[in-house]
MDTraj code that builds the backbone (N, CA, C; nanometers):
import mdtraj as md
import numpy as np

residues = "MET VAL LYS GLN PHE ILE VAL GLN CYS LEU PHE PHE GLN SER ASP GLU LYS MET HIS LYS LEU PHE GLY ALA LEU SER TRP LEU SER ILE MET LEU PHE ILE TYR ALA VAL VAL ASN LEU LEU GLN THR TRP GLN".split()
xyz = np.array([
    [-1.1491, -0.3340, 0.4486],
    [-1.0569, -0.3242, 0.5625],
    [-0.9515, -0.3140, 0.4884],
    [-0.8857, -0.3372, 0.3728],
    [-0.7279, -0.3127, 0.3094],
    [-0.7764, -0.1453, 0.3046],
    [-0.8505, -0.0917, 0.2477],
    [-0.8599, 0.0346, 0.2148],
    [-0.8899, 0.1138, 0.3559],
    [-0.8749, 0.0652, 0.4559],
    [-0.9404, 0.1415, 0.5702],
    [-0.8178, 0.1271, 0.6316],
    [-0.7297, 0.0494, 0.6260],
    [-0.6149, 0.0456, 0.7165],
    [-0.5110, 0.1640, 0.6164],
    [-0.5270, 0.1403, 0.4422],
    [-0.4614, 0.2175, 0.3972],
    [-0.4857, 0.4073, 0.4208],
    [-0.5858, 0.4343, 0.4251],
    [-0.6573, 0.5461, 0.4730],
    [-0.5844, 0.6053, 0.6475],
    [-0.5974, 0.5347, 0.6827],
    [-0.5215, 0.5093, 0.8690],
    [-0.3730, 0.5582, 0.8002],
    [-0.3055, 0.4570, 0.7125],
    [-0.1619, 0.4992, 0.6914],
    [-0.1585, 0.6333, 0.6000],
    [-0.2321, 0.6179, 0.5371],
    [-0.2072, 0.7980, 0.4694],
    [-0.2273, 0.8841, 0.5541],
    [-0.3232, 0.8674, 0.6716],
    [-0.4108, 1.0010, 0.7537],
    [-0.2974, 1.0017, 0.8921],
    [-0.2425, 0.9474, 0.8900],
    [-0.1681, 0.9011, 1.0392],
    [-0.1037, 1.0208, 1.0627],
    [-0.2145, 1.0726, 1.1802],
    [-0.1518, 1.1285, 1.2952],
    [-0.0872, 1.1433, 1.3727],
    [0.0919, 1.1740, 1.3070],
    [0.1732, 1.1421, 1.4201],
    [0.2766, 1.1782, 1.3883],
    [0.3979, 1.1731, 1.3892],
    [0.5049, 1.2628, 1.3578],
    [0.5055, 1.2486, 1.2605],
    [0.5904, 1.3845, 1.2271],
    [0.6278, 1.3897, 1.0411],
    [0.6695, 1.2563, 0.9816],
    [0.7906, 1.2555, 1.0061],
    [0.8622, 1.1197, 0.9908],
    [0.7746, 0.9690, 1.0143],
    [0.7018, 0.9697, 1.0696],
    [0.6002, 0.8326, 1.0589],
    [0.5235, 0.8769, 0.9450],
    [0.4689, 0.9674, 0.9568],
    [0.3567, 0.9773, 0.8846],
    [0.4339, 0.9472, 0.7582],
    [0.5007, 0.9701, 0.6728],
    [0.5913, 0.9798, 0.5421],
    [0.5836, 0.8068, 0.5375],
    [0.6665, 0.7545, 0.6877],
    [0.6932, 0.6230, 0.6555],
    [0.6253, 0.4822, 0.6576],
    [0.4293, 0.5421, 0.6567],
    [0.3321, 0.4584, 0.7112],
    [0.2845, 0.5503, 0.5759],
    [0.3060, 0.6363, 0.4905],
    [0.2515, 0.6669, 0.3517],
    [0.3581, 0.5703, 0.2660],
    [0.4712, 0.6031, 0.3064],
    [0.5232, 0.5118, 0.1616],
    [0.5360, 0.4000, 0.1931],
    [0.5060, 0.2974, 0.3274],
    [0.5227, 0.1059, 0.3028],
    [0.3395, 0.1143, 0.2317],
    [0.2664, 0.1746, 0.2745],
    [0.1268, 0.1361, 0.2673],
    [0.0978, 0.2244, 0.0519],
    [0.1904, 0.2689, 0.0182],
    [0.2215, 0.3115, -0.1181],
    [0.3023, 0.1748, -0.1927],
    [0.3907, 0.1216, -0.1270],
    [0.4545, -0.0118, -0.1693],
    [0.4096, -0.1185, -0.1614],
    [0.3372, -0.1323, -0.0677],
    [0.2380, -0.2225, -0.0355],
    [0.1191, -0.2715, -0.1396],
    [0.0577, -0.1084, -0.2168],
    [-0.0420, -0.1514, -0.2981],
    [0.0554, -0.1461, -0.4305],
    [0.1453, -0.1292, -0.4500],
    [0.2418, -0.1586, -0.5680],
    [0.3061, -0.2616, -0.5737],
    [0.3066, -0.3095, -0.4858],
    [0.3309, -0.5195, -0.5093],
    [0.2355, -0.5547, -0.4936],
    [0.1174, -0.5107, -0.4627],
    [0.0241, -0.6154, -0.5025],
    [-0.0433, -0.5779, -0.6301],
    [-0.0413, -0.4758, -0.7149],
    [-0.1225, -0.4747, -0.8165],
    [-0.0001, -0.5091, -0.8834],
    [0.1296, -0.5991, -0.8913],
    [0.2572, -0.6006, -0.9730],
    [0.2428, -0.7674, -0.9235],
    [0.1709, -0.8204, -0.8449],
    [0.1431, -0.9303, -0.7783],
    [0.0304, -1.0327, -0.9322],
    [-0.0726, -0.9254, -0.9038],
    [-0.2046, -0.9719, -0.9439],
    [-0.1719, -0.9677, -1.0905],
    [-0.1027, -0.8550, -1.1844],
    [-0.0422, -0.8422, -1.3048],
    [0.0260, -0.9921, -1.3497],
    [0.1105, -1.0062, -1.2748],
    [0.1844, -1.1798, -1.3324],
    [0.0969, -1.2481, -1.2964],
    [0.0373, -1.2340, -1.1940],
    [-0.0862, -1.3618, -1.2076],
    [-0.1656, -1.4415, -1.2859],
    [-0.1832, -1.2517, -1.3708],
    [-0.2846, -1.2761, -1.5116],
    [-0.1822, -1.3086, -1.6138],
    [-0.1105, -1.2957, -1.6413],
    [0.0024, -1.2962, -1.7267],
    [0.0059, -1.4458, -1.7318],
    [0.0802, -1.5372, -1.6217],
    [0.0674, -1.6252, -1.5958],
    [-0.0847, -1.7763, -1.6435],
    [-0.2104, -1.7183, -1.6199],
    [-0.3088, -1.8045, -1.6694],
    [-0.3406, -1.7969, -1.7833],
    [-0.2863, -1.6529, -1.8709],
    [-0.2999, -1.6609, -2.0461],
    [-0.2353, -1.7538, -2.0736],
])
top = md.Topology()
chain = top.add_chain()
for i, resn in enumerate(residues, 1):
    res = top.add_residue(resn, chain, resSeq=i)
    for name in ("N", "CA", "C"):
        top.add_atom(name, md.element.get_by_symbol(name[0]), res)
traj = md.Trajectory(xyz[None], top)
């Protein structure tokens, strides 16, 4: 479900500006998610 959402964001067929915005937002959310997971793993250890 998340992967499908990301694919839709990255390949959003719209304005170029909107395409870049959705692409940036999807990458930002991926980075934040990875950062949160890494922080959780470090606190558990």
